[in-house]
N, C-alpha and C positions, 0 to 999 in steps of 0.2 A: 603804200609808201615804202620805198626801199630802205634797207638798213644802212646805217652809217658804217663806213668801212672802218675796220679795226686798225688803229695806228700803233704798231709795235716797232720799236727801234732794233736795228741789227746790233749784235754783240752785247746787248744788255741782258741782264738776268731778270727773269720773271717768275713770280709765283702764279701758277695756274690752278684754278679751282673749278670744279664742275660737280653738279649733284643731280640725282635722279628726279624725274618729273614728279611733282607733288610729294616730295620726300619718299618716293618709291625705292625699293631695294634694287640696286644695280647688280649686286653679286649675291646670289642665293646660296652658292656652295663653292667648294674648292675648284671645281671645273670652270666656273665663271671667272673666278680670280685668275686662274691659270691662263685662260683664253685671253683676257685683257693684257696680261703680262707678255704673252707671246706676240700680241699685236703691237705693244709698245716696242718690243725688241725688233720686230719686222720693219715697222715704219721708221724707226730710229736709224736703221741701216740705209734706208732709201734716201733720206735727206740729212744734210749736215745739222743735226740737232744734238746738243749735249744735254743729257739728263743727269742732274746732280743729286736729286733727292725726290722721293715720291712716297705717297701713302695711299693705299686703296682701302677705303672703309666700305662697309656694306651699302651705304647710300650716297657716297661721294668719292671723288678723287682729288688729290692735291699733288702738285709736282713743282720742282724748281728746274727751269730749263733756260737754255741760251742757244742762240743760233746766229750765224752771220747775217741773216736777214729775218726781219720780223714776220714777213710773209710766210716763211718756211715754218714758223711756229704754228701759225693758223692752219696751214695745210697738214702738218703733222697731227694736230689735235683733231681736225676735221676727219681725216682718213681713219684714224684710230677709232673715233666715236661712231662714225658711220658703219664701219665694218663690225664693230662690237654690237651695235644696235641690230644689224641684220642677223648676226649670230644669236643674240638674245631673243629676238622676235621669233626666229625659226625654232629655237629650242623650247620656248614656252608657249608656242602657238598663239602668238599675239600679234598685233599690228600697231603702228603708230610710233610716236615719239617715245624715247626713253629718257632723254636728258632734259632737264629744266633749263630752258632758254639757251643762250650761248654760254660758252665757258667764260669765266672771269679771268682777267690777267692784271696783275699788279706789278708795276715796275719796282725792282729792288735796287735802291740807289747806291749802296756801298757794299764792298766786299764783306765787311764785318756783318752787315745785315743779311747777306746771303748765308753765311755760316749760322747765324742765329735762326733764320727762317728754316733751314734744314733741320736744326735741332728740334724746333717746335713742331715741325711737320712730322718728324719721326717719333715724337712723344704722343701723337694723336691716339694711337691704339690704347695707351695707358689712360689718357684723359677720358676716352670714351668707354673705358672698362672692358675692352676687348682682349687685353693682355696685361699680365702683371709686370712685364718688362718690354721695352721697345725691341730688344734683341730677339725675344721669343715670338714676335709677330711676323709671320712669313710674307706679308703683303706690303712691306715697306722697304725702303732702301737701307734701313739700319742694318739688317742682317747681311746684306751685300757689302756694306762698308766694313763691318766688323770682321767678316771672313776674308774680305779682300780678294774675292774670286777674279781671276783674269778675264773670264767671259761674262762678267757681270753686266747687268743692264745699265748700271750707272757709270758715269764717267768720273775720273779722278778730278777733284777740285783742288787746284794748285793756287797758292798765294801768288798773285801777280807781282808782288814786291820782293819775293824770295828768289834766290838763284838756285835753290835746291829743288829737287824733283819730289820732295816728300809731300804727301797730301796735307792740306791745311787742317782737316779734321782727323785727329789720330783715331785709329781703329777702336781704341778702348774708351772713347769719350763717353759712351753710354754706360759703361761699367763704372766710370768715375762718378757720373751724375746719378745713376740709379742703384748703386751698390753692386753686390755680387750677382753674377748671372745665375 
């Protein structure tokens, strides 16, 4: 029986989640995390997908993305995951699936919810006791947002109601929320 086609709206914001098969580890070391980051950057350049926040945990990934077409989101995730699975299987001399089922996509209905979702997403390393501060965790968008690097993997999230070009999430938001770096 064929799968039901995923119905994603264009220009909408989505929280994307995916986890390893049977809670297996997706990222065993820094090389694995770095490979996935390079793939995100590579496939992001190929299709018009905006990545506003992400967090890579050892057994799962989460990201907030937007695209002019919902179909492009599916292709972006599919290409990234297929290429990473090939890398992972070759590196660890294994075969088969790496990801548990299809990725999950949750429509984020308001701009305020986008901002809150990114904050929660970037706090995941602290919640999972992988880091004492979201800024210190290298595999999330928090450090990119705080540093504000021009070649960052994340796109600037601008308030659609504002006439200014300032990002909606100030770079020091996590300093305010979590205390000193």
